[in-house]
C-alpha positions as CSV (number, residue, x, y, z in Angstrom):
1,M,149.0,123.8,149.3
2,A,145.3,124.5,148.6
3,S,145.6,127.8,147.9
4,T,148.4,126.7,145.6
5,Q,146.6,123.7,144.1
6,K,143.8,126.4,143.0
7,Q,145.6,128.5,141.0
8,K,147.3,125.5,139.0
9,S,144.0,124.0,138.4
10,K,142.6,126.9,136.4
11,S,145.1,126.2,133.8
12,A,144.8,123.1,131.6
13,H,148.5,123.0,131.2
14,I,149.5,122.4,135.3
15,R,149.5,119.1,136.0
16,P,149.9,118.3,139.4
17,A,151.2,115.3,141.3
18,G,148.3,113.6,143.3
19,F,145.1,113.0,143.1
20,P,142.6,115.7,143.8
21,T,140.2,116.5,147.2
22,R,136.7,117.5,147.1
23,E,138.0,120.9,147.5
24,Q,140.0,121.3,144.8
25,V,137.6,119.3,142.0
26,M,135.0,121.7,143.2
27,D,137.4,124.7,143.1
28,F,138.5,123.7,139.3
29,I,134.8,123.2,138.2
30,T,134.0,126.7,139.7
31,T,136.7,128.6,138.5
32,A,137.1,126.7,134.8
33,D,136.6,129.1,131.6
34,G,134.6,126.5,130.0
35,P,132.7,123.1,130.6
36,A,133.9,121.5,133.3
37,G,133.4,117.6,132.1
38,K,135.3,114.4,133.7
39,R,137.7,114.7,130.5
40,E,138.4,118.4,131.5
41,I,139.0,117.5,134.9
42,A,141.2,114.7,134.5
43,K,143.2,116.8,131.9
44,A,143.9,119.5,134.5
45,F,144.7,117.0,137.5
46,G,147.1,115.0,135.1
47,L,145.3,111.8,136.0
48,K,145.5,108.2,134.0
49,G,144.1,104.9,133.9
50,Q,142.9,104.0,137.4
51,E,142.9,107.2,138.6
52,K,140.1,108.6,136.3
53,I,138.0,105.6,137.2
54,A,138.7,106.8,141.1
55,L,137.9,110.5,139.7
56,K,134.4,108.9,137.8
57,A,133.4,107.3,141.6
58,L,134.4,110.8,143.6
59,L,132.3,112.9,140.9
60,K,129.4,110.3,141.6
61,D,130.0,110.7,145.5
62,M,130.0,114.7,145.0
63,A,127.0,114.5,142.8
64,D,124.9,112.1,145.8
65,E,126.2,114.4,148.4
66,G,124.5,117.4,146.7
67,L,127.7,119.4,146.2
68,I,127.7,119.3,142.6
69,D,125.3,119.0,139.5
70,I,125.6,117.5,135.8
71,G,124.3,120.0,133.1
72,P,124.2,119.6,129.5
73,A,127.3,117.8,127.2
74,R,128.1,116.0,130.8
75,A,129.6,118.7,132.1
76,F,129.6,119.4,136.1
77,H,128.6,122.5,137.9
78,K,128.2,123.4,141.6
79,M,124.7,122.6,142.9
80,G,122.3,125.5,143.0
81,G,124.4,127.2,140.4
82,V,124.3,127.7,136.6
83,P,126.4,125.3,134.0
84,K,129.5,127.5,132.3
85,V,127.7,126.9,128.8
86,T,124.2,126.1,128.7
87,V,121.0,126.5,126.9
88,L,118.7,129.7,128.7
89,R,115.3,131.2,127.6
90,I,114.6,134.9,128.2
91,V,111.6,135.6,130.0
92,D,111.9,139.2,130.9
93,V,112.9,142.5,130.9
94,D,114.0,144.7,133.6
95,D,114.1,147.8,132.4
96,T,116.1,147.5,129.4
97,T,117.9,144.4,130.7
98,L,116.6,141.0,129.2
99,I,116.3,138.7,131.9
100,A,117.0,134.8,131.4
101,T,116.3,131.5,132.8
102,P,118.0,128.0,132.6
103,E,115.6,125.9,129.8
104,R,116.3,123.3,132.1
105,W,116.4,123.4,136.0
106,E,116.2,120.2,138.1
107,A,117.6,121.2,141.9
108,E,114.9,120.7,144.0
109,G,113.6,123.3,146.7
110,Q,115.7,125.7,144.7
111,P,114.0,128.5,142.5
112,A,115.7,128.8,138.9
113,P,118.0,131.5,138.8
114,R,117.4,134.8,136.8
115,L,120.5,135.7,134.5
116,R,121.1,138.9,133.3
117,V,121.6,139.2,129.5
118,V,125.0,140.8,128.3
119,E,124.3,141.7,124.5
120,R,127.3,142.3,122.4
121,G,127.7,143.5,118.5
122,K,123.9,143.9,117.1
123,R,121.4,144.9,119.8
124,G,117.4,144.2,119.7
125,A,118.6,140.9,118.2
126,L,116.7,139.1,121.4
127,T,113.5,139.3,123.0
128,I,111.0,137.8,125.1
129,G,110.7,133.9,124.2
130,D,114.0,133.4,122.4
131,R,116.5,130.9,123.3
132,I,120.4,131.1,123.3
133,L,123.3,129.1,124.1
134,A,125.0,131.2,126.5
135,R,128.3,131.2,128.7
136,T,127.3,132.2,132.5
137,E,129.1,133.6,135.2
138,E,128.6,134.4,139.0
139,A,128.6,137.9,139.7
140,G,128.3,139.2,143.4
141,K,124.9,137.5,144.3
142,G,123.7,137.2,140.4
143,W,124.4,135.5,137.6
144,I,125.4,136.9,134.1
145,A,125.1,135.4,130.5
146,H,126.7,136.5,127.6
147,P,125.2,134.9,124.1
148,M,127.1,132.9,122.2
149,K,124.4,132.0,119.9
150,K,120.5,132.6,119.4
151,L,118.8,128.8,119.3
152,A,115.6,128.0,117.0
153,K,112.0,128.4,118.4
154,S,111.7,125.5,120.9
155,T,108.7,122.9,120.4
156,E,109.4,122.8,124.4
157,M,105.5,123.5,124.9
158,L,102.6,121.9,122.8
159,L,99.5,124.2,123.1
160,G,96.6,122.2,121.4
161,V,93.1,120.5,121.5
162,V,93.0,117.0,123.1
163,E,91.0,114.8,120.2
164,E,90.0,110.8,120.7
165,M,90.4,108.7,118.1
166,A,87.9,105.3,117.2
167,D,90.4,103.5,119.6
168,G,90.4,105.1,122.5
169,K,93.9,106.8,122.1
170,L,94.0,110.7,122.7
171,W,96.0,112.8,120.5
172,L,97.2,116.5,120.6
173,R,95.6,118.4,117.7
174,P,98.0,121.8,117.4
175,V,96.2,125.3,117.5
176,D,98.8,126.5,115.2
177,K,97.6,126.1,111.7
178,R,101.0,126.0,110.2
179,I,101.8,123.0,112.3
180,R,100.4,119.8,110.2
181,K,101.2,117.3,112.7
182,D,99.0,115.8,115.5
183,T,101.0,114.3,118.9
184,P,100.2,111.4,120.6
185,I,99.0,111.5,124.3
186,S,101.5,109.9,126.4
187,D,100.2,111.1,129.8
188,A,96.6,113.3,129.5
189,G,96.6,113.5,133.5
190,T,92.7,114.8,134.4
191,A,92.2,116.8,130.6
192,K,89.5,115.3,128.5
193,K,88.3,115.1,124.8
194,G,87.9,118.8,123.7
195,D,90.0,120.6,126.4
196,L,92.6,123.4,125.3
197,V,95.8,121.9,126.9
198,L,99.5,123.2,127.1
199,A,101.9,120.0,126.9
200,E,105.4,119.3,126.8
201,P,106.6,117.0,124.6
202,T,108.9,113.6,125.9
203,G,110.5,110.8,124.2
204,R,113.4,111.2,121.1
205,P,112.3,111.7,117.2
206,P,110.8,110.1,116.0
207,R,108.7,108.9,118.6
208,I,107.5,111.7,120.5
209,S,104.4,112.5,122.6
210,A,102.9,115.1,124.4
211,R,102.2,115.2,128.6
212,V,99.4,117.3,129.5
213,T,100.7,120.1,132.0
214,D,98.0,122.5,132.1
215,I,94.6,122.5,131.2
216,L,93.3,125.7,130.0
217,G,89.3,124.7,129.7
218,D,87.0,124.8,126.7
219,P,89.0,126.2,123.5
220,F,85.3,127.4,122.2
221,A,84.6,129.4,125.6
222,P,84.4,133.0,125.4
223,R,88.1,134.5,125.2
224,S,89.5,131.7,124.4
225,F,90.1,132.4,121.0
226,S,92.4,135.4,122.5
227,M,94.0,133.4,125.0
228,I,95.2,130.9,122.7
229,A,97.4,133.8,120.8
230,I,98.2,135.0,124.3
231,H,99.5,131.4,125.7
232,K,101.0,130.7,122.1
233,H,102.8,134.2,121.9
234,G,103.9,134.3,125.4
235,I,101.8,138.0,125.4
236,P,101.8,139.5,129.4
237,H,98.3,139.8,130.6
238,V,98.3,139.7,134.0
239,F,99.4,142.7,136.3
240,P,101.6,142.0,139.2
241,E,99.9,142.9,142.3
242,A,102.6,145.4,142.6
243,V,102.2,147.0,139.4
244,E,98.4,147.0,140.3
245,E,98.7,148.9,143.7
246,Q,101.0,151.1,142.3
247,A,98.4,152.2,139.3
248,A,95.8,152.9,142.3
249,I,97.9,155.6,144.1
250,A,98.8,157.4,140.7
251,A,95.2,157.0,139.8
252,K,94.6,159.4,143.0
253,L,97.1,162.1,142.0
254,P,95.9,165.5,142.1
255,L,95.6,167.4,138.7
256,H,97.2,170.3,139.1
257,E,94.8,172.7,138.0
258,D,96.2,175.8,138.9
259,K,99.7,174.9,136.9
260,R,97.9,173.4,134.1
261,E,96.3,175.4,131.3
262,D,92.4,175.2,131.3
263,L,90.7,174.3,128.3
264,R,87.8,173.0,130.0
265,D,85.7,175.9,128.6
266,L,86.5,174.3,125.0
267,P,83.9,171.8,123.1
268,I,86.3,169.4,122.6
269,V,85.4,166.4,121.5
270,A,86.5,162.4,121.2
271,I,85.6,160.6,118.2
272,D,86.2,157.0,118.3
273,P,85.0,153.3,117.1
274,V,81.6,152.7,118.7
275,D,83.5,149.8,120.4
276,A,86.1,151.6,121.5
277,R,87.8,150.6,125.1
278,D,89.8,153.8,126.4
279,H,89.6,157.4,124.8
280,D,92.8,158.9,124.4
281,D,92.6,161.6,122.3
282,A,89.9,164.8,121.6
283,V,90.1,167.3,119.0
284,W,88.8,171.2,118.4
285,A,89.0,173.5,116.0
286,A,88.1,177.0,115.2
287,P,88.7,179.9,112.5
288,D,91.8,182.0,113.3
289,E,91.4,185.5,114.4
290,D,94.6,186.3,113.7
291,P,95.0,188.7,110.6
292,A,98.0,187.5,109.6
293,N,96.6,184.1,109.2
294,P,93.0,184.6,106.7
295,G,91.5,182.0,106.2
296,G,93.4,179.9,108.7
297,Y,92.5,177.8,111.8
298,K,93.3,177.0,115.4
299,A,93.4,173.5,116.5
300,I,93.8,171.4,119.6
301,V,94.9,168.1,119.5
302,A,94.6,167.1,123.4
303,I,96.2,163.5,124.5
304,A,95.6,161.9,127.8
305,D,98.5,162.9,130.1
306,V,99.7,159.2,131.0
307,S,103.4,160.5,131.5
308,Y,102.1,162.3,134.5
309,Y,100.7,158.9,135.6
310,V,103.4,156.3,134.7
311,R,107.0,157.8,135.7
312,P,110.5,156.8,134.7
313,G,111.9,154.0,136.9
314,S,108.2,152.5,138.5
315,A,106.8,149.6,138.8
316,L,104.1,150.8,136.2
317,D,107.0,152.1,133.6
318,K,108.6,148.7,134.0
319,E,105.6,146.5,133.1
320,A,104.7,149.0,130.4
321,R,107.8,148.9,128.6
322,K,107.7,144.6,128.9
323,R,104.4,145.0,127.3
324,G,105.1,147.3,124.7
325,N,101.3,147.9,123.7
326,S,98.0,147.0,124.2
327,V,96.3,143.9,122.3
328,Y,93.2,144.3,121.1
329,F,91.4,141.1,120.3
330,P,87.6,140.9,119.4
331,D,86.8,139.4,122.8
332,Q,89.3,141.2,124.9
333,V,91.9,144.2,125.7
334,V,95.5,143.2,126.7
335,P,96.1,146.6,128.1
336,M,99.3,148.3,128.5
337,L,98.6,149.8,131.4
338,P,96.2,148.6,134.2
339,H,92.0,149.3,134.0
340,Q,92.2,152.0,136.5
341,L,94.5,154.1,134.3
342,S,93.6,152.5,130.7
343,S,90.0,152.8,131.2
344,D,89.3,155.4,133.7
345,M,91.8,158.1,135.0
346,C,94.0,158.3,131.5
347,S,90.5,157.4,129.4
348,L,89.3,160.9,128.6
349,R,85.7,160.6,129.4
350,A,83.0,162.9,128.7
351,G,81.9,165.4,131.1
352,Q,84.8,164.3,133.5
353,D,88.2,166.8,134.3
354,R,91.2,165.0,133.1
355,A,94.7,166.0,132.7
356,A,96.0,166.1,129.0
357,M,99.0,166.8,126.6
358,A,97.9,169.2,124.5
359,C,98.9,170.0,121.3
360,H,98.4,173.6,119.5
361,L,98.2,174.0,116.1
362,T,98.0,177.2,113.7
363,I,97.2,175.8,110.1
364,N,97.1,178.3,107.2
365,A,94.8,178.3,104.1
366,Q,97.2,175.9,102.5
367,G,96.4,173.3,105.1
368,K,100.4,173.9,106.1
369,V,100.9,173.5,110.0
370,T,103.2,177.0,110.4
371,A,103.5,177.2,114.5
372,W,103.1,174.5,117.1
373,R,103.4,174.3,121.3
374,F,102.8,172.0,123.9
375,T,101.0,172.8,127.2
376,R,100.3,170.4,130.4
377,A,96.2,171.2,130.5
378,V,92.9,170.3,132.2
379,I,90.2,169.5,129.7
380,R,86.4,168.5,129.8
381,V,85.3,166.4,126.8
382,A,81.9,167.9,125.8
383,A,81.4,164.3,124.1
384,V,82.7,161.3,122.8
385,L,81.4,160.0,119.3
386,A,81.0,157.0,117.7
387,Y,82.7,157.8,114.1
388,E,79.4,156.7,112.6
389,D,77.7,159.2,114.5
390,A,80.0,162.0,113.9
391,Q,79.6,161.5,110.6
392,A,75.8,161.2,110.2
393,A,75.4,164.8,112.4
394,I,77.9,166.6,109.3
395,D,75.6,164.9,106.9
396,G,72.5,165.7,108.6
397,Q,71.2,162.9,108.9
398,K,71.1,163.1,113.0
399,A,70.9,166.1,114.9
400,H,73.3,166.6,117.7
401,E,73.9,169.7,119.9
402,L,77.6,170.3,119.3
403,L,77.1,170.2,115.2
404,E,77.6,173.9,115.0
405,P,80.2,174.6,117.8
406,A,82.5,171.6,117.3
407,L,81.7,169.3,114.2
408,K,81.5,171.8,111.4
409,P,84.6,173.9,112.8
410,L,86.4,170.4,112.7
411,W,85.3,169.6,109.3
412,A,86.0,172.8,107.8
413,C,89.8,172.8,109.5
414,W,90.3,169.4,108.1
415,A,89.2,170.8,104.6
416,L,92.5,172.3,104.5
417,L,94.3,169.8,106.2
418,Q,93.4,167.5,103.2
419,K,95.0,170.1,101.0
420,A,98.6,169.3,102.4
421,R,97.9,165.6,102.5
422,K,96.9,165.7,98.4
423,A,100.3,167.9,98.3
424,R,102.2,165.3,100.0
425,D,100.4,162.3,98.0
426,P,101.1,159.5,100.7
427,L,100.7,156.0,100.0
428,A,97.1,155.2,99.5
429,L,96.2,151.5,99.7
430,D,92.2,151.1,100.6
431,L,92.5,147.7,102.0
432,P,89.2,146.3,103.7
433,E,89.6,145.8,107.4
434,R,87.6,142.9,109.5
435,R,85.6,143.7,112.3
436,V,84.1,140.9,114.4
437,V,80.9,141.5,116.3
438,L,80.1,139.6,119.3
439,D,77.1,139.4,121.8
440,E,76.8,139.6,125.1
441,Y,77.9,135.8,126.1
442,G,81.2,135.9,123.3
443,K,79.2,134.6,120.5
444,I,79.7,135.5,116.9
445,V,77.2,137.9,115.4
446,S,78.7,139.0,112.1
447,V,82.2,139.4,110.4
448,A,82.3,141.9,108.0
449,V,84.5,144.9,106.5
450,R,84.8,148.2,108.2
451,E,83.3,150.9,106.7
452,R,85.8,153.9,105.9
453,L,83.9,157.4,106.7
454,D,85.3,160.9,106.3
455,A,85.1,161.0,110.0
456,H,87.9,158.1,109.9
457,M,90.2,160.0,107.8
458,L,89.5,163.4,109.7
459,I,90.5,162.2,112.9
460,E,93.5,160.5,111.2
461,D,94.9,163.8,109.7
462,Y,94.7,165.6,113.1
463,M,96.8,162.6,114.8
464,I,99.3,163.0,111.7
465,A,99.7,166.7,111.9
466,A,99.9,166.2,115.9
467,N,102.3,163.8,115.5
468,V,104.9,165.5,112.9
469,A,104.7,168.7,115.3
470,A,106.1,166.4,118.3
471,A,108.7,165.5,115.8
472,K,109.8,168.4,114.6
473,A,109.2,170.4,118.4
474,L,111.7,167.8,120.1
475,E,114.4,168.3,116.7
476,Q,113.8,172.4,117.5
477,K,114.8,171.8,121.0
478,K,117.5,169.4,120.2
479,A,115.9,167.0,122.5
480,P,115.7,162.9,121.8
481,V,113.0,161.7,119.4
482,M,111.6,158.2,119.5
483,Y,110.5,158.2,115.5
484,R,108.4,155.6,113.9
485,V,110.3,154.9,110.8
486,H,109.1,153.5,108.1
487,E,111.8,153.3,105.1
488,P,111.2,152.9,101.4
489,P,110.9,149.5,99.8
490,S,114.0,147.4,99.0
491,R,115.4,146.9,95.6
492,E,114.8,143.3,95.8
493,K,111.3,143.6,96.6
494,L,110.5,146.0,93.7
495,V,112.5,143.9,91.4
496,A,109.8,141.0,92.5
497,L,106.9,143.9,92.1
498,K,108.1,144.7,88.6
499,E,108.0,141.2,87.5
500,Y,104.5,140.7,89.0
501,L,103.2,143.6,87.3
502,A,104.7,142.6,84.4
503,T,102.2,139.6,84.1
504,F,99.6,142.3,83.4
505,D,101.5,144.1,81.1
506,I,102.0,146.8,83.4
507,P,105.7,148.4,83.3
508,F,107.5,149.1,86.6
509,A,110.9,151.2,86.0
510,L,113.3,149.9,88.3
511,G,115.5,153.4,87.9
512,Q,113.0,155.9,88.9
513,V,113.0,157.6,92.0
514,V,110.5,155.6,94.3
515,K,107.8,157.8,95.9
516,P,104.6,156.9,97.5
517,S,103.2,158.9,94.5
518,T,104.9,156.2,92.3
519,F,102.4,153.7,93.6
520,N,99.5,155.9,93.5
521,Q,99.7,156.9,90.4
522,L,100.4,153.1,89.3
523,I,97.0,152.1,91.1
524,A,95.4,155.4,89.0
525,K,96.3,153.7,85.8
526,I,94.2,150.9,86.9
527,G,91.4,152.2,87.8
528,E,88.5,149.7,88.8
529,A,89.8,146.7,86.8
530,E,89.3,143.4,88.6
531,E,92.7,142.8,89.2
532,K,93.1,146.3,91.4
533,P,92.6,144.4,94.8
534,Q,95.5,141.9,94.3
535,I,97.5,144.8,92.9
536,M,97.2,146.9,96.0
537,E,98.0,143.5,98.5
538,Q,101.2,143.1,96.2
539,I,102.1,146.8,96.4
540,L,101.2,146.7,100.4
541,R,103.6,143.2,100.4
542,S,106.3,144.7,98.9
543,Q,106.6,147.8,101.5
544,T,108.9,147.3,104.5
545,Q,108.0,147.0,108.3
546,A,107.4,149.9,110.2
547,Y,109.4,150.2,113.4
548,Y,110.3,152.8,115.9
549,S,113.8,154.3,116.5
550,P,115.6,157.3,117.9
551,Q,117.5,157.5,114.3
552,N,115.5,159.2,111.8
553,M,115.0,157.6,108.7
554,G,112.2,159.3,107.7
555,H,108.2,158.2,106.9
556,F,108.2,156.5,103.1
557,G,104.4,155.6,103.5
558,L,103.1,158.6,105.0
559,A,105.1,161.1,102.8
560,L,107.1,162.8,105.8
561,G,110.5,163.2,106.8
562,S,110.1,163.8,110.4
563,Y,107.2,161.3,111.9
564,G,106.6,160.4,115.7
565,H,104.0,158.8,117.9
566,F,102.1,161.3,120.0
567,T,98.4,160.5,120.2
568,S,98.2,157.5,121.9
569,P,100.4,156.5,125.3
570,I,97.7,154.7,127.2
571,R,98.6,152.0,124.6
572,R,102.1,152.7,123.0
573,Y,105.0,153.3,125.0
574,A,106.7,155.0,122.2
575,D,103.9,157.2,122.5
576,L,104.9,157.6,126.4
577,L,108.6,158.4,126.0
578,V,107.7,161.4,123.2
579,H,105.4,162.7,125.8
580,R,108.6,162.7,128.9
581,A,110.4,164.1,125.8
582,L,108.1,167.2,125.5
583,V,107.5,167.5,129.6
584,G,111.5,168.2,129.6
585,A,111.9,170.2,126.2
586,Y,109.0,172.3,127.1
587,G,109.8,172.9,130.8
588,L,106.7,171.3,131.9
589,E,107.3,169.2,135.2
590,L,104.8,169.2,137.8
591,P,105.3,169.0,141.7
592,A,106.2,165.9,142.7
593,P,103.6,163.8,144.6
594,K,103.7,163.7,148.6
595,G,104.2,160.3,150.0
596,G,103.7,156.9,148.2
597,D,106.4,155.4,146.1
598,I,105.8,157.4,143.0
599,P,109.3,158.6,141.6
600,D,109.5,162.4,141.2
601,R,110.0,162.9,137.8
602,T,107.6,163.1,134.5
603,S,110.3,163.5,132.0
604,L,112.8,161.3,130.1
605,S,114.9,159.6,132.7
606,Q,118.6,158.9,132.1
607,D,117.6,155.8,131.5
608,D,115.5,156.7,129.0
609,Y,118.1,158.7,127.2
610,E,120.7,156.2,127.2
611,N,118.4,153.0,126.0
612,M,116.3,155.0,123.5
613,G,117.8,152.5,120.8
614,R,117.2,149.1,122.8
615,V,113.8,150.2,123.7
616,G,112.7,151.0,120.1
617,E,114.1,147.5,119.0
618,M,112.5,146.0,121.9
619,I,108.8,147.7,121.7
620,S,108.8,147.4,117.8
621,G,109.0,143.6,118.1
622,H,106.2,143.3,120.8
623,E,104.3,145.1,118.1
624,R,104.7,142.8,115.4
625,R,104.3,139.9,118.4
626,A,100.8,141.8,118.8
627,M,99.8,142.2,115.2
628,E,100.4,138.5,114.6
629,A,98.3,137.4,117.8
630,E,95.7,139.6,116.7
631,R,95.5,138.6,112.8
632,E,95.4,134.8,114.0
633,T,92.6,135.6,116.7
634,V,90.2,137.3,114.0
635,D,91.2,133.9,111.6
636,R,89.7,132.1,114.5
637,Y,86.7,133.9,114.6
638,V,85.7,133.7,111.4
639,A,86.9,129.7,110.8
640,A,84.2,129.7,113.9
641,F,81.8,132.2,112.2
642,L,82.0,129.7,108.6
643,A,82.0,126.4,110.4
644,A,78.2,126.4,109.9
645,H,78.6,127.1,106.3
646,V,80.8,123.8,105.7
647,G,79.7,122.4,102.0
648,D,78.1,125.8,100.9
649,V,79.2,127.4,97.8
650,M,80.8,131.1,98.0
651,Q,82.0,134.1,96.3
652,A,85.7,134.0,96.7
653,R,89.3,135.7,95.4
654,I,92.4,134.1,95.0
655,T,95.1,135.4,97.2
656,G,97.9,133.6,96.8
657,V,99.3,130.7,94.8
658,Q,101.8,128.1,95.5
659,N,102.9,125.1,93.7
660,F,101.1,122.8,96.6
661,G,97.6,124.9,95.8
662,F,96.2,128.0,95.9
663,F,94.8,130.2,99.0
664,A,91.5,132.0,98.8
665,T,89.3,134.3,101.0
666,V,85.8,134.7,101.0
667,E,84.5,138.3,99.6
668,G,83.6,140.6,102.1
669,L,84.8,138.5,105.1
670,G,88.4,137.6,104.8
671,G,89.8,134.6,106.0
672,D,92.5,132.6,104.3
673,G,91.7,129.2,103.1
674,L,93.4,126.5,100.7
675,V,92.6,125.1,97.9
676,P,95.1,122.0,97.4
677,V,96.2,120.9,93.8
678,S,95.0,117.3,94.9
679,T,91.6,118.5,94.7
680,L,92.1,119.9,91.2
681,G,91.8,116.9,89.1
682,A,94.3,114.6,87.6
683,E,95.3,116.9,85.0
684,R,99.0,118.2,85.9
685,F,99.6,121.7,86.3
686,F,103.0,124.1,85.9
687,Y,103.7,126.8,88.4
688,D,105.0,130.0,87.3
689,E,106.2,131.7,90.3
690,A,106.8,135.3,88.2
691,S,103.0,135.4,87.7
692,K,102.1,133.3,91.0
693,A,99.6,130.8,88.7
694,L,99.0,127.7,88.3
695,E,98.1,126.2,84.6
696,G,96.5,123.1,83.2
697,V,99.1,121.9,81.0
698,E,95.7,119.7,78.8
699,S,93.0,122.6,79.5
700,G,95.0,125.6,79.9
701,T,92.8,126.1,82.7
702,R,94.5,128.9,85.0
703,F,94.2,130.0,88.6
704,S,96.1,133.1,89.7
705,V,96.3,136.0,92.4
706,G,93.2,138.4,92.5
707,Q,90.9,136.0,90.1
708,R,87.1,135.8,91.5
709,L,85.6,132.4,91.5
710,E,83.2,130.1,93.5
711,L,84.0,127.8,95.9
712,R,82.9,125.5,98.1
713,L,83.7,125.7,101.6
714,A,85.1,122.1,102.7
715,E,86.6,122.6,106.0
716,A,86.3,125.4,108.7
717,D,88.4,124.7,111.9
718,P,88.1,127.4,114.5
719,I,90.7,126.4,116.7
720,N,93.3,127.2,114.2
721,G,91.8,129.2,112.2
722,S,92.4,127.4,108.9
723,L,89.7,127.1,106.1
724,R,89.7,124.7,103.2
725,F,88.0,125.2,99.6
726,E,87.3,122.7,96.6
727,L,85.8,123.7,93.5
728,P,82.4,123.6,93.5
729,D,82.3,120.7,91.0
730,A,84.8,118.4,93.2
731,P,82.9,115.5,95.4
732,A,80.9,117.1,97.9
733,P,82.5,117.2,101.4
734,R,81.1,114.1,104.0
735,G,81.3,116.6,106.9
736,G,83.2,117.3,109.8
737,P,87.1,117.7,109.7
738,M,89.5,115.7,107.0
739,K,90.4,112.5,108.5
740,R,93.7,112.2,109.5
741,D,96.0,109.1,108.9
742,R,97.1,108.2,112.5
743,T,99.9,106.2,111.0
744,R,101.4,109.1,109.6
745,P,100.4,112.1,112.7
746,G,99.7,115.1,111.0
747,V,99.3,113.8,107.1
748,K,96.1,114.1,105.6
749,R,94.9,111.3,102.7
750,G,94.1,112.7,99.5
751,R,95.9,112.5,96.4
752,P,99.3,114.2,95.8
753,G,99.7,117.0,93.3
754,N,101.0,116.8,89.9
755,I,103.1,119.9,89.5
756,R,105.8,121.0,87.3
757,H,107.9,124.1,87.7
758,I,108.7,127.2,85.8
759,G,110.8,130.3,87.2
760,S,113.5,131.0,88.7
761,S,112.4,129.7,92.3
762,R,111.7,125.8,91.8
763,G,109.9,124.6,94.8
764,K,110.3,127.4,96.9
765,H,107.6,128.6,98.9
766,K,106.3,131.6,99.5
767,K,103.1,133.4,100.9
């Protein structure tokens, strides 16, 4: 009877007589194709009237006995199991398989199950931190999730600082400057005023409050600004014990000097930022003695041989893939690899033998790379130089023993590479980069723009040459390549750029074939006009986001047909894959290690081959995550640096205009701050989206992108990195942050702006 009923209960069309037993109900719940709520169970067994009441009692008994549990939409599932359809959060990556856990898990004493996510259709749409509605099924001893829909980002966990109001009530102030709303704290636990905390929302809109779950400490303590970004973006920052243990074993692997090309007699040098934490590239050049290449040079770009230490399928490899790249904050680095490798055995330290992957380049008198080869080598870096020191030596401002044997040949060879660069005419946008300098206690000393030296461009051109050589070498060998792809701007963005340039009476033809030189010529025509910086920024915004892919679409910005990242395998997983491909293509495998749990292979694995596309999408997402986290952290440091200057008038430049006001940045420092339209006075302003400008109706006063003006700093909030400016003739700030109206959490008091829109996108906010 039970077996017959099992078959029948799988179909909602069969309605057996008689009231079902516990076993039959459990069988239906575990085998139903969709959610099994009380209605579905009653329908499957043909229950009516009093039988439905009895079913309700039976289900309650089964729940009390720990046989079943109730999930979303009042659907039942086996206790310890997962609902047929439920909300999951992606929490991990196992090789290339995404791992998710139920967003809500209330089975006491049982860990939340980890489900393997099986993606269909467009791959790479999901990443760690995403929420999905998924259909689930039990497979063997595990669970599989089939995504049905990607859900909006959850605000389940709130990251903020505890504030105490005059009435003694506690509020959670968000660290994300895009969130303008504070949340009342219903349960602070042991958290006190000023603590940086993680909290979960409780209640239902509009009465949402926060319950503190974790106290992260003092938000102004050293490294706290970066820790805010790490928690906010879910960046993995603690290595599992097994990974640390494997890194320690890998670091002790023999170099196999007898099986590597010996380059220790060459004066190879590493030129890096003064604050570099690792050194993964070094360079050497000398005149080519081959009479067939008159005026040409030989060059070597030596890169840390990370593929020798981080092998496919190892715990190290899986963790590196999960991270995708190192993340560089002003106060710390979250490395892709444990420190035993990233800052020790894989760092090309001066005077120490190191395993390297050497790219040998032959460069003719016109700067064209005519030949290349790749070897596994052992090198001994002659010196690690800061960019500033190398430049000072070449300029004759500072003596250095390697000037003649190493630096002068490098600069002479670079002069040839510059010829090739000029012939390609890659996109040349000279935009400043901010550098935050901290003292030994983690306090801010200065925030300044990094100086752009010839030494920077020299290393950049050598790295580009090696990256191109790696891509073309693998293409010749018919081996897979993880390309760095930068596609041309979309027509939509070019149309927007044309409309913007028209406001400066600068023509821009849409019918032309757009090349990097197109933009360079446009910038050259502008000369040193006042609007040059904002036009360069607008050109930058018209560009597409670069990404990693095994499908070659070229690199528009560099004006290159084939480009792969080869030069930074310590900090980029894409480069590690290129190294593995070169090992296989050139037959550079080394003997397998004896003992330990280090895999034999150092070339691409079958998994690497099969999942190249998926991995490219994954690490591209990790790169975007890192860039956003780094930018937000610098913004917090800039705000902290400026906090001591609230009330000061400073030189600023408008970087963006919207209908609610305009954004400006402090000249030479950075950090965007808002000038609300409500502070511009009682005059009405028109917002012209095409020209990105606000214009006063009566006075004609105009605020447009790129305009330089004096502004007074009204507020600097280090917690969320936000600034607020006012015109110098506005009433002086009273000090401290603006008061928040607690009757409307997150809404700041002030006059509403009086705006009329002109243009095609009335009221549409863009930045």
